[in-house]
N, C-alpha and C positions, 0 to 999 in steps of 0.2 A: 634942406639946414645941415647936414654933413658936412657938405664939398667946403664951404669956405671956413668949417673949422677944420678939419682933418688937411687942410692947402695952410696952415697957418703954419703947420709945425713940421712944414717943409719934411724932406729925405733923412735929418738926422734922429728924430725921432722913433721911436717905436707904437704906432696910431691905432688902436682899438676902435674896430665895428662895437659897437653895444648891438648884439642882435635882437636879443630877447628871449620870449620862449619859441621855442620849434615846436615839440612838441607839448608840452603840461598845457597847452590850450586847453583839448580835450577838457581836463577840470572846469576851465573854464567858461567854456563854452559851454556843456552837460553837468555842471554841479559833481562836487566830486562823489557824494554816493550814486546819484547811477550811473556817473566812470565806471566807478570800479564796478559796475552790476553789467554794467554794458559793454564789458572782455566778454562777456559769458552768455548776458541773455540778449545779445544786441550785437552778434560780431560782425558780422558782412557791414552794418552801417558805420561802425566804429573805424573797420579800414577804409572803409571810403574817407573819414572824417580825416585822420590820421594823413591818406593819402592828398589831402587837396590842404592840408596843413602842411605838408612834403612840397608839394609842389609851387607853396605861396613862401616857403623856406627857399627854395633854391632860387627864384628869382631875389629876396633880398640876399643871399650871395653874390650875385650876379652884381648887383648896384654896388654892394661894396666890394668886392675887385674895380671898380670904373672909377670909383674917388680914392682906388688907393689904399685903401689900410693894411697893415701887416698882419691882423690878428683878427677874429670875431670871438666874440665873447658871448656865449649861448648859457643864457638863463632856464635851465626846468630843474629846480627840485625834486626829485626820485630819494632825498633818503628823510626816515624820522629819526625821531634822539637813538633807537631801537635797532631799526634796519629798512627795507625798502618799505615803500608803500602800497606794492603789488607783489603776490612772491619776482624772484627772480625767472622760473618760466616764461610765466606771461608778461616780463617784461623784455626780454628775447622775440617769444612769439609775434609782438605789436612793435618794437621800437627801435630795437637792434641796425639792422638794416636799413631803414630810414634813416637813424644815423649814419650807421655808414656811407653809406651814399651821398650824404648833403660836407660827412667831412672828407672824400671824397674829392667834393665839385669845389670845396675851397683852396684844400691842397693841391689842387691841377691848376687853381687860380694863383697862389705862391701865399695863400694866408695859411694862419695858423690856427689850434681849434681849443677853445678852450672851454668848457662846460663847469658852469655856476653849480653844482650841486648840494646845497645843506643836507646837513645829516650823515647818517652811515650807510655808503654805498658799495663796502667791502665785495657783498657780494655780486656786483655787475664790473667791478674793477678791474678783471681782468678780460672782459667783452668790452667794454670803454680802450683799453690800451689794444687788443688784437685788430679795432675796425678806425685804427690812428689820431685817437683822442691822442694832444701834445699834451696838455693839460690840464690836473683833476686840480679843482675848485673847491670851496674854501677851506679845504681839511682841516673838519670841525671839529677839538679835539674834546668837545662833552660827546659827543659821539662816534666818536672813533679813535682805536687804539694808535699810535702814530708809531710807538715800536715794530707792531704786526705789520701796519701800511710799509713801513721802510722795507722790513724782511721781507714783504712778500711782492712787492712793488717801484720795492726801488731800482733805476737804474735804467728801468723800461719805461714812466714815462717821471711828467716835469711836477711835481707836487707845490700850490701857492694858498698860500695863509697860515695858518699853525697859528694864530696867536689869539683865543678864545676871551671873545669878548660877555660873555653869559656868566664865568667865574671868574676868570683872571683880573684884567681889563678895570668890571669898577671894583674890584678893592684891593686887591695888589698894593703891596711898595713898588716903588722906582726898579730896587735890588728882586723883586719876582718876579719882575717883567722882563728884568735884563735873562734873568737864568731861565724862562723860559727860551727866550728869545737863542739864548744857546745851546738848550737842547733839542730846539728843534732843529739849529743845525746839525747837532751831533749823531740827532737820530736820523733826523731825512732828507740831509744837505752833504756834508762832508762824506760818507761811503760814497756816493754814487755820485761820485763827482761834480759838486754842489749845485743838484737841477732843483732845487726850493726857491722858491718868491717867497719871503719872508713878508707876511698881511698879517693883516685879523680877518679872523675867522666869517665876517659878511663885508668884508669891502675890498 
Protein backbone atom coordinates (compact mmCIF):
# COMPACT_ATOMS: atom_id res chain seq x y z
CA UNK A 1 0.00 0.00 0.00
CA UNK A 2 2.92 2.38 0.63
CA UNK A 3 4.54 1.93 -2.78
CA UNK A 4 2.01 3.91 -4.87
CA UNK A 5 2.03 6.74 -2.31
CA UNK A 6 5.81 6.92 -2.31
CA UNK A 7 5.83 6.86 -6.12
CA UNK A 8 3.53 9.91 -6.21
CA UNK A 9 6.21 12.10 -4.69
CA UNK A 10 8.91 11.20 -7.16
CA UNK A 11 12.62 11.74 -6.77
CA UNK A 12 12.33 15.40 -5.83
CA UNK A 13 10.91 14.91 -2.33
CA UNK A 14 12.34 13.57 0.91
CA UNK A 15 10.04 10.65 1.72
CA UNK A 16 9.60 8.92 5.07
CA UNK A 17 8.76 5.32 5.69
CA UNK A 18 6.68 5.28 8.87
CA UNK A 19 8.29 2.37 10.63
CA UNK A 20 6.21 2.25 13.78
CA UNK A 21 7.70 0.58 16.81
CA UNK A 22 10.88 -1.46 16.57
CA UNK A 23 11.30 -2.72 20.13
CA UNK A 24 8.59 -0.92 22.09
CA UNK A 25 6.24 -3.75 21.16
CA UNK A 26 7.60 -5.62 24.19
CA UNK A 27 5.16 -3.49 26.19
CA UNK A 28 2.28 -4.05 23.76
CA UNK A 29 2.81 -7.79 23.88
CA UNK A 30 3.54 -8.24 27.58
CA UNK A 31 1.92 -5.18 29.18
CA UNK A 32 3.96 -2.51 30.96
CA UNK A 33 4.12 -4.06 34.41
CA UNK A 34 4.90 -7.54 33.12
CA UNK A 35 7.54 -6.29 30.70
CA UNK A 36 9.33 -4.25 33.35
CA UNK A 37 9.48 -7.31 35.59
CA UNK A 38 10.49 -9.56 32.68
CA UNK A 39 13.79 -7.75 32.27
CA UNK A 40 14.75 -9.18 35.68
CA UNK A 41 12.62 -12.30 36.14
CA UNK A 42 12.36 -13.65 32.57
CA UNK A 43 15.59 -12.41 31.01
CA UNK A 44 16.05 -15.30 28.56
CA UNK A 45 12.48 -15.05 27.29
CA UNK A 46 12.69 -11.27 27.02
CA UNK A 47 15.81 -11.61 24.90
CA UNK A 48 14.01 -14.14 22.68
CA UNK A 49 11.16 -11.67 22.22
CA UNK A 50 13.55 -8.81 21.40
CA UNK A 51 15.40 -10.99 18.89
CA UNK A 52 12.10 -11.84 17.19
CA UNK A 53 11.17 -8.14 17.00
CA UNK A 54 14.60 -7.34 15.55
CA UNK A 55 14.22 -10.01 12.86
CA UNK A 56 10.82 -8.61 11.93
CA UNK A 57 12.20 -5.05 11.87
CA UNK A 58 15.03 -6.09 9.55
CA UNK A 59 12.46 -7.42 7.08
CA UNK A 60 10.57 -4.13 7.23
CA UNK A 61 13.77 -2.16 6.60
CA UNK A 62 14.47 -4.22 3.48
CA UNK A 63 10.91 -3.72 2.22
CA UNK A 64 11.10 0.07 2.76
CA UNK A 65 14.40 0.10 0.87
CA UNK A 66 12.73 -1.62 -2.09
CA UNK A 67 10.03 1.06 -2.10
CA UNK A 68 12.77 3.67 -2.16
CA UNK A 69 12.12 5.97 0.79
CA UNK A 70 14.78 8.36 2.07
CA UNK A 71 14.32 7.86 5.82
CA UNK A 72 12.71 5.62 8.41
CA UNK A 73 10.79 7.02 11.37
CA UNK A 74 10.96 4.65 14.35
CA UNK A 75 8.27 5.27 17.00
CA UNK A 76 9.55 4.04 20.36
CA UNK A 77 8.70 6.25 23.36
CA UNK A 78 11.45 5.49 25.88
CA UNK A 79 11.04 8.65 27.96
CA UNK A 80 8.68 9.97 30.60
CA UNK A 81 8.39 13.60 31.67
CA UNK A 82 11.30 13.07 34.08
CA UNK A 83 13.49 10.34 32.66
CA UNK A 84 13.63 6.91 31.03
CA UNK A 85 11.03 4.19 31.57
CA UNK A 86 13.83 2.00 32.89
CA UNK A 87 17.41 2.46 34.00
CA UNK A 88 19.89 3.44 31.29
CA UNK A 89 21.82 0.27 32.14
CA UNK A 90 18.80 -1.92 31.40
CA UNK A 91 18.08 -0.06 28.15
CA UNK A 92 21.68 -0.49 27.00
CA UNK A 93 21.76 -4.16 27.97
CA UNK A 94 18.57 -5.11 26.14
CA UNK A 95 18.13 -2.63 23.29
CA UNK A 96 21.28 -0.74 22.29
CA UNK A 97 22.82 -3.48 20.14
CA UNK A 98 19.52 -4.11 18.41
CA UNK A 99 19.11 -0.48 17.43
CA UNK A 100 22.72 -0.40 16.21
CA UNK A 101 21.93 -3.33 13.92
CA UNK A 102 18.78 -1.68 12.55
CA UNK A 103 20.43 1.70 11.99
CA UNK A 104 23.39 0.05 10.27
CA UNK A 105 21.10 -1.88 7.93
CA UNK A 106 19.09 1.23 7.09
CA UNK A 107 22.25 3.22 6.37
CA UNK A 108 23.65 0.41 4.26
CA UNK A 109 20.53 0.70 2.12
CA UNK A 110 20.76 4.47 1.84
CA UNK A 111 18.15 5.54 4.39
CA UNK A 112 18.42 8.00 7.29
CA UNK A 113 17.10 7.05 10.73
CA UNK A 114 14.76 9.19 12.85
CA UNK A 115 13.82 8.03 16.35
CA UNK A 116 10.63 9.49 17.77
CA UNK A 117 10.84 9.13 21.54
CA UNK A 118 8.72 11.43 23.64
CA UNK A 119 9.89 12.45 27.07
CA UNK A 120 13.33 12.87 28.60
CA UNK A 121 15.92 10.69 26.88
CA UNK A 122 19.05 12.63 27.88
CA UNK A 123 20.47 9.55 29.60
CA UNK A 124 20.71 7.59 26.35
CA UNK A 125 21.31 10.39 23.83
CA UNK A 126 25.05 9.66 23.76
CA UNK A 127 24.29 5.99 23.10
CA UNK A 128 21.93 6.82 20.24
CA UNK A 129 24.53 9.09 18.65
CA UNK A 130 27.22 6.44 19.09
CA UNK A 131 25.18 3.79 17.24
CA UNK A 132 24.35 6.04 14.31
CA UNK A 133 20.99 7.72 14.90
CA UNK A 134 20.65 10.64 12.48
CA UNK A 135 17.71 12.59 13.94
CA UNK A 136 16.31 12.72 17.48
CA UNK A 137 12.61 13.59 17.60
CA UNK A 138 10.47 15.24 19.04
CA UNK A 139 12.65 17.27 21.49
CA UNK A 140 9.94 17.60 24.13
CA UNK A 141 10.83 20.87 25.83
CA UNK A 142 8.48 20.22 28.75
CA UNK A 143 10.63 17.19 29.61
CA UNK A 144 14.17 18.21 28.55
CA UNK A 145 16.16 21.41 28.96
CA UNK A 146 16.96 22.42 25.38
CA UNK A 147 19.93 24.52 26.48
CA UNK A 148 21.51 21.42 28.05
CA UNK A 149 20.51 19.34 25.04
CA UNK A 150 22.18 21.73 22.63
CA UNK A 151 25.29 22.13 24.76
CA UNK A 152 25.83 18.39 25.18
CA UNK A 153 24.75 17.03 21.82
CA UNK A 154 24.56 19.90 19.31
CA UNK A 155 26.55 19.30 16.16
CA UNK A 156 26.55 15.53 16.73
CA UNK A 157 22.94 14.81 15.76
CA UNK A 158 20.04 16.63 14.12
CA UNK A 159 17.19 17.72 16.38
CA UNK A 160 13.54 17.64 15.30
CA UNK A 161 10.60 19.23 17.10
CA UNK A 162 11.05 21.60 20.07
CA UNK A 163 7.80 23.59 19.74
CA UNK A 164 5.84 22.53 22.82
CA UNK A 165 2.31 21.17 22.31
CA UNK A 166 1.58 20.86 26.03
CA UNK A 167 2.03 24.29 27.56
CA UNK A 168 2.83 26.55 24.60
CA UNK A 169 0.67 25.98 21.52
CA UNK A 170 -2.70 25.58 23.33
CA UNK A 171 -2.25 28.84 25.26
CA UNK A 172 0.39 31.14 23.73
CA UNK A 173 -0.14 34.31 21.73
CA UNK A 174 1.16 34.39 18.16
CA UNK A 175 4.13 36.38 19.46
CA UNK A 176 4.75 33.74 22.12
CA UNK A 177 4.93 31.09 19.41
CA UNK A 178 7.31 33.24 17.35
CA UNK A 179 9.51 33.75 20.41
CA UNK A 180 9.63 29.98 21.04
CA UNK A 181 10.55 29.32 17.42
CA UNK A 182 13.40 31.83 17.52
CA UNK A 183 14.65 30.48 20.86
CA UNK A 184 14.75 26.94 19.44
CA UNK A 185 16.64 28.17 16.39
CA UNK A 186 19.11 30.10 18.56
CA UNK A 187 19.68 27.29 21.08
CA UNK A 188 19.45 24.13 18.97
CA UNK A 189 20.04 25.23 15.39
CA UNK A 190 22.25 28.20 14.62
CA UNK A 191 25.25 27.25 16.81
CA UNK A 192 25.35 23.79 15.23
CA UNK A 193 25.10 24.36 11.50
CA UNK A 194 21.30 24.74 11.58
CA UNK A 195 20.86 21.03 12.25
CA UNK A 196 17.31 21.55 13.50
CA UNK A 197 13.99 20.56 11.94
CA UNK A 198 11.41 22.84 13.54
CA UNK A 199 8.15 21.07 14.35
CA UNK A 200 5.60 20.65 17.12
CA UNK A 201 6.82 18.24 19.77
CA UNK A 202 4.45 15.43 18.87
CA UNK A 203 3.86 15.79 15.12
